[in-house]
C-alpha positions in Angstrom: 1.4 -25.9 -22.2 4.4 -23.6 -22.5 7.1 -24.7 -25.0 10.5 -23.1 -25.6 12.4 -23.7 -28.8 16.2 -22.9 -28.6 18.0 -22.9 -31.9 20.1 -20.4 -33.9 18.4 -21.2 -37.2 15.4 -18.8 -37.4 13.6 -20.7 -40.2 13.8 -23.9 -38.2 12.4 -22.2 -35.1 9.6 -20.6 -37.1 8.6 -23.9 -38.6 8.5 -25.6 -35.2 6.6 -22.7 -33.7 3.9 -23.0 -36.4 3.7 -26.8 -35.9 3.1 -26.6 -32.1 1.0 -23.5 -32.1 -1.5 -25.4 -34.4 -1.6 -28.1 -31.7 -2.6 -25.5 -29.0 0.8 -24.9 -27.4 2.1 -21.5 -26.2 5.5 -21.3 -27.9 8.5 -19.0 -27.1 11.7 -18.8 -29.1 15.4 -18.2 -28.2 18.3 -18.0 -30.7 21.1 -18.4 -28.1 21.8 -20.2 -24.8 21.9 -17.0 -22.7 18.6 -15.9 -24.2 17.1 -19.3 -23.3 18.3 -19.0 -19.7 16.8 -15.5 -19.3 13.5 -16.7 -20.8 13.4 -19.7 -18.4 13.8 -17.3 -15.5 10.7 -15.4 -16.6 8.3 -18.2 -17.8 7.5 -21.6 -16.5 8.1 -24.0 -19.4 6.9 -27.6 -19.5 9.0 -28.7 -22.4 12.2 -27.2 -23.9 13.6 -28.2 -27.3 17.3 -27.4 -27.1 19.9 -27.5 -29.8 23.3 -28.7 -28.6 25.3 -26.4 -31.0 24.6 -22.7 -30.1 26.5 -19.5 -31.0 27.3 -18.4 -27.5 27.4 -21.3 -25.0 27.4 -25.0 -25.3 23.9 -26.6 -25.2 25.0 -29.1 -22.5 25.9 -26.1 -20.2 22.5 -24.5 -21.0 20.9 -27.9 -20.0 22.6 -27.7 -16.6 21.4 -24.1 -16.0 17.8 -24.9 -17.1 17.5 -27.7 -14.6 18.6 -25.4 -11.8 16.1 -22.7 -12.9 13.2 -24.9 -13.9 13.6 -28.3 -12.4 10.3 -29.7 -13.7 10.8 -28.7 -17.3 11.6 -31.7 -19.6 14.4 -30.9 -22.0 14.7 -32.6 -25.4 18.1 -32.2 -27.0 18.5 -31.7 -30.8 21.5 -31.8 -33.0 22.5 -32.1 -36.6 25.9 -33.6 -35.8 25.1 -36.6 -33.6 27.8 -38.3 -31.5 27.6 -41.0 -29.0 29.4 -38.8 -26.5 26.9 -36.0 -26.7 23.9 -38.4 -26.4 25.3 -40.0 -23.3 26.3 -36.7 -21.8 22.8 -35.3 -22.4 21.0 -38.2 -20.7 23.4 -38.1 -17.8 22.6 -34.4 -17.3 18.9 -35.2 -17.1 17.6 -34.6 -20.7 14.3 -36.2 -21.4 15.4 -37.4 -24.9 18.0 -36.9 -27.7 17.0 -36.3 -31.3 19.0 -36.1 -34.5 18.1 -33.7 -37.3 16.3 -34.0 -39.6 13.5 -35.8 -37.6 9.9 -36.7 -38.2 7.6 -33.9 -36.9 4.8 -36.3 -36.1 7.2 -38.4 -34.0 8.5 -35.2 -32.3 4.9 -34.2 -31.4 4.3 -37.5 -29.7 7.6 -37.1 -27.8 6.7 -33.6 -26.7 3.3 -34.7 -25.5 4.9 -37.5 -23.4 7.4 -35.0 -21.9 4.5 -32.7 -21.1 2.7 -35.4 -19.2 5.8 -36.2 -17.2 6.3 -32.6 -16.3 2.7 -32.3 -15.1 3.0 -35.5 -13.1 6.2 -34.3 -11.4 4.5 -31.0 -10.5 1.5 -32.8 -9.1 3.7 -35.1 -6.9 5.7 -32.1 -5.7 2.4 -30.3 -4.8 1.2 -33.3 -2.9 4.4 -33.6 -1.0 4.5 -29.8 -0.3 0.9 -29.9 1.1 1.7 -32.9 3.2 4.8 -31.3 4.6 2.9 -28.1 5.5 0.1 -29.9 7.2 2.5 -31.7 9.5 4.2 -28.4 10.7 1.8 -26.9 13.2 0.0 -25.2 10.4 3.3 -23.5 9.4 4.1 -22.1 12.9 7.8 -22.9 13.1 10.9 -21.7 14.8 14.0 -22.8 16.7 14.0 -20.3 19.6 13.4 -21.4 23.2 10.2 -19.3 23.1 8.8 -21.1 20.1 9.6 -24.5 21.6 7.8 -23.4 24.8 4.8 -22.3 22.7 4.7 -25.6 20.9 4.8 -27.5 24.3 1.9 -25.4 25.5 -0.1 -26.3 22.4 0.6 -30.0 23.0 -0.6 -29.7 26.6 -3.8 -27.7 26.1 -5.0 -29.1 22.7 -6.5 -32.4 24.1 -8.5 -30.5 26.7 -11.8 -28.5 26.3 -10.3 -25.5 28.1 -10.9 -22.0 26.7 -7.6 -20.5 25.4 -6.6 -16.8 25.1 -3.8 -16.1 22.6 -2.1 -12.7 22.9 0.6 -11.0 20.9 1.2 -8.3 18.3 -0.4 -8.3 14.9 1.4 -10.8 12.6 2.9 -13.0 15.2 0.8 -16.1 14.2 -2.1 -16.2 16.7 -4.5 -17.8 14.2 -1.9 -20.4 13.3 -1.6 -21.4 17.0 -5.4 -21.5 17.2 -5.5 -23.9 14.2 -2.7 -26.0 15.7 -4.7 -26.4 18.9 -7.8 -27.4 16.9 -5.9 -29.9 14.7 -4.5 -31.7 17.8 -7.7 -31.7 19.8 -10.4 -34.3 20.1 -12.7 -31.9 18.1 -10.4 -32.0 15.0 -13.0 -33.9 13.0 -15.7 -31.2 13.8 -16.0 -27.6 12.4 -13.4 -24.9 13.0 -14.7 -21.4 12.3 -12.9 -18.1 12.5 -14.7 -14.8 13.1 -12.9 -11.4 13.1 -14.6 -9.4 15.9 -13.1 -6.1 14.9 -14.6 -6.3 11.4 -18.2 -6.4 12.5 -20.6 -4.0 14.3 -22.3 -5.3 17.5 -25.6 -6.2 15.9 -24.0 -8.0 13.0 -21.6 -9.9 15.3 -24.4 -11.0 17.6 -26.6 -12.2 14.7 -23.6 -14.0 13.1 -22.8 -15.8 16.4 -26.3 -16.4 17.9 -28.5 -16.3 14.8 -31.9 -14.6 14.6 -35.6 -15.4 13.9 -37.8 -14.1 11.1 -38.9 -10.5 11.9 -36.2 -9.8 14.5 -35.1 -6.7 12.6 -35.7 -5.1 9.2 -34.4 -7.5 6.5 -34.8 -10.6 8.7 -37.1 -12.4 6.3 -36.4 -15.9 7.6 -34.8 -17.7 10.5 -31.0 -17.9 10.3 -28.8 -20.2 12.4 -25.8 -18.6 14.1 -22.2 -19.9 14.1 -22.6 -21.1 17.7 -25.2 -23.6 16.4 -23.4 -24.4 13.2 -20.1 -25.2 15.0 -21.7 -27.3 17.7 -19.1 -29.9 19.0 -16.4 -27.9 17.1 -14.2 -25.0 17.8 -14.9 -21.2 17.4 -11.9 -18.8 17.0 -12.8 -15.3 18.1 -10.0 -13.1 16.7 -9.5 -9.5 18.0 -11.7 -10.1 21.0 -10.4 -6.9 22.6 -12.4 -4.8 20.1 -15.9 -5.9 21.0 -18.2 -3.6 22.9 -19.1 -4.0 26.6 -22.7 -4.8 25.6 -21.6 -7.8 23.4 -19.2 -8.9 26.1 -22.1 -9.4 28.4 -23.8 -11.8 26.0 -20.6 -13.6 25.2 -20.0 -14.1 29.0 -23.4 -15.6 29.4 -22.7 -18.2 26.7 -19.2 -19.0 28.2 -20.7 -19.5 31.7 -23.6 -21.7 30.7 -23.3 -22.8 27.1 -26.7 -21.2 26.5 -27.6 -18.6 23.9 -30.7 -16.9 22.5 -31.1 -15.9 18.9 -32.0 -12.3 18.2 -35.7 -11.8 18.5 -36.3 -15.2 20.1 -37.7 -16.0 23.5 -36.3 -19.5 23.5 -32.9 -20.4 25.0 -30.7 -23.1 23.3 -27.5 -24.9 24.3 -24.4 -25.6 22.2 -21.1 -27.4 23.0 -18.4 -25.2 21.5 -14.8 -24.7 22.4 -13.8 -21.1 22.4 -10.3 -19.9 21.4 -9.9 -16.1 21.5 -7.0 -13.9 20.4 -6.1 -10.2 20.7 -3.2 -7.8 20.1 -4.5 -5.4 22.8 -3.7 -5.3 26.5 -6.9 -6.6 28.0 -5.7 -5.7 31.6 -5.3 -2.1 30.5 -8.7 -2.2 28.9 -10.1 -3.5 32.2 -8.6 -0.6 34.1 -10.3 1.7 31.6 -13.6 -0.1 32.0 -13.6 -1.1 28.4 -13.3 -4.8 29.0 -15.2 -6.9 31.6 -13.1 -8.4 34.3 -15.3 -11.5 34.6 -15.1 -12.1 30.8 -11.3 -11.8 30.9 -11.0 -14.5 33.5 -13.4 -16.7 31.6 -11.4 -16.3 28.4 -8.0 -16.5 30.1 -8.3 -20.0 31.4 -5.1 -20.9 29.5 -3.0 -18.1 28.1 -0.4 -18.4 25.2 1.6 -15.2 24.6 3.5 -14.9 21.4 6.6 -12.7 21.4 7.2 -10.3 18.5 9.8 -11.4 15.9 12.3 -8.8 17.0 12.5 -10.5 20.4 13.3 -13.9 18.9 15.7 -13.2 16.0 17.1 -16.8 16.2 13.8 -17.9 14.6 14.4 -15.8 11.5 16.8 -18.2 9.6 14.4 -21.1 9.8 11.5 -18.9 8.9 13.4 -17.6 5.9 14.0 -21.1 4.7 10.4 -22.0 5.2 9.0 -18.9 3.4 11.5 -19.3 0.5 10.3 -22.8 0.0 6.7 -21.7 0.1 7.2 -18.7 -2.3 9.3 -20.7 -4.7 6.5 -23.3 -4.9 3.8 -20.7 -5.5 5.9 -18.7 -8.0 7.5 -21.7 -9.7 11.0 -20.4 -9.1 14.1 -22.1 -7.6 15.6 -19.8 -4.9 17.3 -22.1 -2.4 18.9 -19.8 0.2 19.6 -16.3 1.5 23.0 -14.7 1.0 24.8 -14.1 4.4 24.6 -10.3 3.9 20.9 -10.4 3.2 20.4 -12.6 6.2 22.3 -10.1 8.4 20.0 -7.4 7.2 16.9 -9.5 7.9 18.1 -10.3 11.5 18.9 -6.6 12.2 15.5 -5.3 11.2 12.8 -4.7 13.9 9.9 -6.2 12.0 6.9 -4.1 13.1 4.7 -6.4 11.0 6.3 -9.5 12.6 6.2 -12.9 10.8 3.6 -11.8 8.3 5.8 -8.9 7.2 8.8 -11.3 6.8 6.8 -13.6 4.6 5.7 -10.7 2.4 9.3 -9.4 2.1 10.6 -12.8 1.1 7.9 -13.3 -1.5 8.8 -10.0 -3.1 12.5 -11.0 -2.9 11.8 -14.3 -4.7 10.0 -12.4 -7.5 13.0 -10.0 -7.9 15.7 -12.7 -7.6 17.4 -13.7 -10.8 19.5 -16.5 -9.2 19.3 -19.2 -6.6 19.8 -17.0 -3.6 18.3 -13.9 -2.1 20.8 -11.0 -2.2 20.8 -7.7 -0.3 19.6 -5.8 -3.4 16.5 -8.0 -3.6 15.3 -6.6 -0.2 13.2 -3.4 0.2 15.1 -0.1 0.6 13.5 0.8 3.9 14.6 -2.5 5.5 18.2 -2.1 4.3 18.3 1.5 5.5 17.0 0.6 9.0 19.5 -2.2 9.3 22.3 0.1 8.2 21.4 2.7 10.8 21.2 0.1 13.5 24.5 -1.4 12.6 26.4 1.9 12.5 25.4 3.0 16.0 27.8 2.6 18.9 27.0 -0.6 20.9 25.0 0.2 24.1 26.3 -0.6 27.5 24.6 -3.2 29.6 23.0 -0.6 31.9 21.6 1.3 28.9 20.1 -1.9 27.5 18.5 -2.6 30.8 17.1 0.9 31.1 15.7 0.8 27.5 14.1 -2.6 28.1 12.4 -1.4 31.3 11.1 1.7 29.6 9.7 -0.3 26.7 7.8 -2.6 29.1 6.5 0.3 31.1 5.2 1.9 27.9 3.6 -1.4 26.9 1.8 -1.7 30.2 0.7 1.9 30.3 2.8 2.7 33.3 1.5 -0.2 35.4 4.5 -1.0 37.6 3.0 -4.2 39.0 2.4 -5.6 35.5 5.8 -4.3 34.4 7.5 -6.2 37.3 5.6 -9.4 36.4 6.7 -9.2 32.7 10.3 -8.5 33.7 10.3 -11.5 36.1 11.3 -9.4 39.1 9.4 -8.2 42.2 7.8 -4.8 42.4 10.2 -3.9 45.2 13.2 -4.7 42.9 11.7 -2.4 40.2 11.4 0.4 42.7 15.0 0.0 43.7 16.4 0.4 40.2 18.8 3.4 40.0 17.0 6.7 39.4 19.0 7.3 36.4 16.8 4.7 34.6 14.0 7.2 34.8 11.4 4.5 35.5 9.9 6.0 38.6 
């Protein structure tokens, strides 16, 4: 347990320090109110012994600040000049108890132990509520944009079925979170859910992990090994980065998707397994198909139901609610109390292009919470590159509508590798309309 002693008498602090260190506590000292506040920002204290009369700031004001910084800490007020008014004020401000010097140290030890138990109980309750809250939020996939609402509706529709789902989108947009949300809302939610990152494994290893192998199938196969297809039977298998697998492995995966049958490495026997497949990729599978790097028949087997996640830069209205969410998450993990984001800092966050998407935003906010010395994230708590990018974007002259349209078309063309049919589909216009755009756009 961490204990903080706040008193301007050094001999008194030293005596208390020795008393509680002998009992196994980790003890810190502060000789003034401001020093106590600074130490509370740096260390998570369970119990604080706080003198009312301090040389720089009133102990009751320190009590207010400590409750804001460390809401779970139990504060025991101490004074050599007891008054009814101070006692009542202390209790109203949330002090655990009020002691008059000189006091019995054995009695104080019992009081500190009770305060410690209460601090731990409150933290445990908060942890349980926090976990319950997160579990009820689509596995943390949240937002308030129209796109996010549509994605959540798609999850609700496809989850109860056994259909194969393909989730597409840039890295960091939350593809695994959507896969887990589908699983949690499916009839298979009481069965296994296993994630496998296809890009992290070579073909042979990926095949043996999925389909298993028999003893002697290759060097090092000293006994039979069940594959994930068998282990997850009746459950859900999430194949992340499916666009990175080789054409040879694609053939074997296609066979399983078509028939539910698989053959372990080295075996002559065929087995069946009932597994729901959810796949995800940040690559353009249609472009890979044109380059003969991805099988067309496998694509259509996987893409029974598609959910595409937009990058964060295309849904900036989601940023404020994501900021609130990640602040709460980081504060809980770091034991800090940062409640909001300053308007200037929020403006910077909404102006940034977020190449790492939601994952990058979460990391930036965790860093900001660590650096913050108050209850809100300020602009100076954000990384320099994010502030610089935001400044450069804000100082540019606003583009005309025609320029914005031109830039958007060029961006989509680049994303589709110059495929005008796919570009027109993504833009929501006909191919003929795309061809009739003014030549100044430079899209033809």
